[in-house]
N, C-alpha and C positions, 0 to 999 in steps of 0.2 A: 505494499499500500503506499510506504515512502517514495516506491519512487515514482508514482502518480503526481506528486506532490513535488518532488525536484524537477522533474518534466514537464511539467503544466506549461511554462509557459513555450517549451519544444511543441507539447501538445497543441495546445491554442492556437502557433501557429500551421500548423497541418490542418487545421480544420477549419481557418480559415482562407486558406488555399482553399480548400475541396468545396467552400462556397463561393469563392468567386471565380471555380468550373462551372459550376452549377450553373449560378447564375448569369454568364457571361457565355457560354452553352446554352444554357435555355430559350434567352432573347435571339440566338441564333437559330436552334432550331426550328422557333415560332412560325418566325417570319420565310424560311427555308419550307415547314410544312407547309402555311397558308397559300404559297406560291404555287408549291405541287398540289394543295387540294382542288385550285383555282385550276390548272391543268388538269386533275385526271379529271375534271364534268366539262369541262371547255369541250362549245363542237365540233373542236380542230379536232379529226385522226392522229394525228400528228404530237397535240399536244397530250393528248391521252395516252397515247402509247410515248410516248418519252416517263410522263408521271407514273404510270400502272408498273414499266421497267424499272423505272428507280425504286420503285415501294416494293418492287419484290425480292428485288437483288438484294438489297443493304438490310431489308428486315430477317433476311436470311442467312448472308453471313455474317460469322462472331463478331463480336466486337472488338474480341482482342483483336482477333486481322484486323480490325481496319484502324484500329490507336495503330500497330503494329505496322503499319501501311503509312500511318499521317508520319512513324516517328523515324524509319526506315526510309521507304520509296519518295515520299517528299522531303526530308529532309537534308536525309544525306546522297542520296539518287542524284535528285534532282535539285536537291542544291538550295530548298525553301527557304530563305530567312527573314524573320519579323522583329530580328533581335542579338546584337553583337552577345550577348550572357545566352550561355546556349542553354541554362533551366527555361530563361522564360521563352526559347527557341520554341523547345518542347513541350510548355506548356501552351503556345499558341496553335502548335499541332496536335495535341490531344487536345483542345477546343473546337479545332474543326473539325478532329473525325470525333467526336462526341455529339457536335452538331447537325454532321450528315447524317451519320446513325439515330438519330431521335429525331428526326426532322421524318422521319419515317413514321412513324409509331405516329408523330405529333398531322400530318396527312390524314392517316385513316380517321382519328380522333373526328377532325375535323368536316370530311368527311362527311362519314354519318351525322357529324349534324348539320353539314351542306341537306342530306335528306329526308331533313323532319321537317323544314320549311315547306309549305303547303306550295306545290304547287303553283296555283292560282297564282300569288304572288310573284312570282318569276314571271307568269303568261301575261298578267299586267301590268309589270314593268316593262318589257316588252310590245304592249299594246301602245303608251307612251313615248316611243321613241330609243327607249335605253336601250343605247350597247349590252354586250352581255357580261363586259369587267363595269360599268355601271350598275348593273345588274348585278352584280356578282358585290363592287363594292358595299354596295347604296344599301339592297336590300335585302340578300342573304348572309351575307359573312354576318352582319352584326346580329343578326337572329341566331344565326348557326355557331358563336362564338360562348355565344349565352348560352346555350343546352351542353353546348360540349363542357362547360371549366370542371367541375366533376371527375371526367375521363382526362381532363392536360391535368388535372393534381397529380394523378393516375403515374402518370406519361411522367412531371415532375420529381415525386419520388424514386422515381424507377432511374431518372437520371444521380440522383445526390446518390445511391444507389451504386453506379454505372461509372458512376467518377473515381472508385478504384480501381478499375483497370489503367487507369495514367499512369499506373507503378511501371506496367509494362515493360514504358519508355523513359523511366526512371524521374516523370514529376511526383516531387516530394508530399503527396497528400495524406490525409490520414493513413489509407492504410498500408502504406513502404515507411511512412511514422513508424505504426506499432509492429512492421517486421525488424525494424533497426531497432526499436529499444527490448521488443523480444532476444535479442543475441547482446544486445549491453547488459542485460536486465534476466538474467534468464532466472534466476530464483523469484521473478514475480510474472510470472509469464500470464497468471488468473487473472492477477489484478490490472492489470496492464490492456485484457484481451476485453474486461468484463464494461472498463472504464472509456477504455473505444466504441465499444457496442451502446454504451450506454449514450457516447455525444453522438453517434450519429439516431439515436429514438429521439435527441432530444431537436434534431435537425429534419427527420419525416413525419413524427407525430402531432408535432402543430401546425406543419403544413398540409398533412391530409384535415386536420379537423378546421383550416384556414378556408381549404378548396373546398367543402364541406360547406362550409356557412353560406359562404358565396355562390356557390350553387341553388342552394336555396335562394337566397336573396336574389340573384339577375334568372329566378328561371321563369320561363317562359310563358304565359300563361296564352292560353289558346281553345 
């Protein structure tokens, strides 16, 4: 137990990095997922095909493989760099991987929300001269997003837990820090494990409660 108190600043720093990973990846995944959802319901077959192919390929690819591809493929082979600092560069590469992966699940959640919008509303929007993208932006998406607050919360909780995969390319988030503390405090493995487990519960449980409350408050009454 003493090891937890001694290493508390290190643990706090690791969870702060986990939060930064989650927020950055979550925002980018929401933007990309919304675009993909629009592509999947587009009247253009090419856009529907691209959106469907992306979602099916990425959802069925292990996240570890996606993260390693970003770290080794983009970082080393293609030499894509966001910073002169190696740790910062791998942080951004892991954000790209997490965003690309999570966007596929965000897309499907939003597409399910789009399907809940009555067809008559879209037809009425077309009747007054709105284009597909105007219809999507002004009529469909505002209702769809309100309908899928709870599923998007579940995706965010999964993202919080998926940030641990960033350790595969050396990003010093919570799980990698836990592994390091296991090695340096072999006599305190159990307290350290439960300490990190409690940390993840502190992140995920309030998130779930918040999105449950939001889903009830923002529910669309039909």
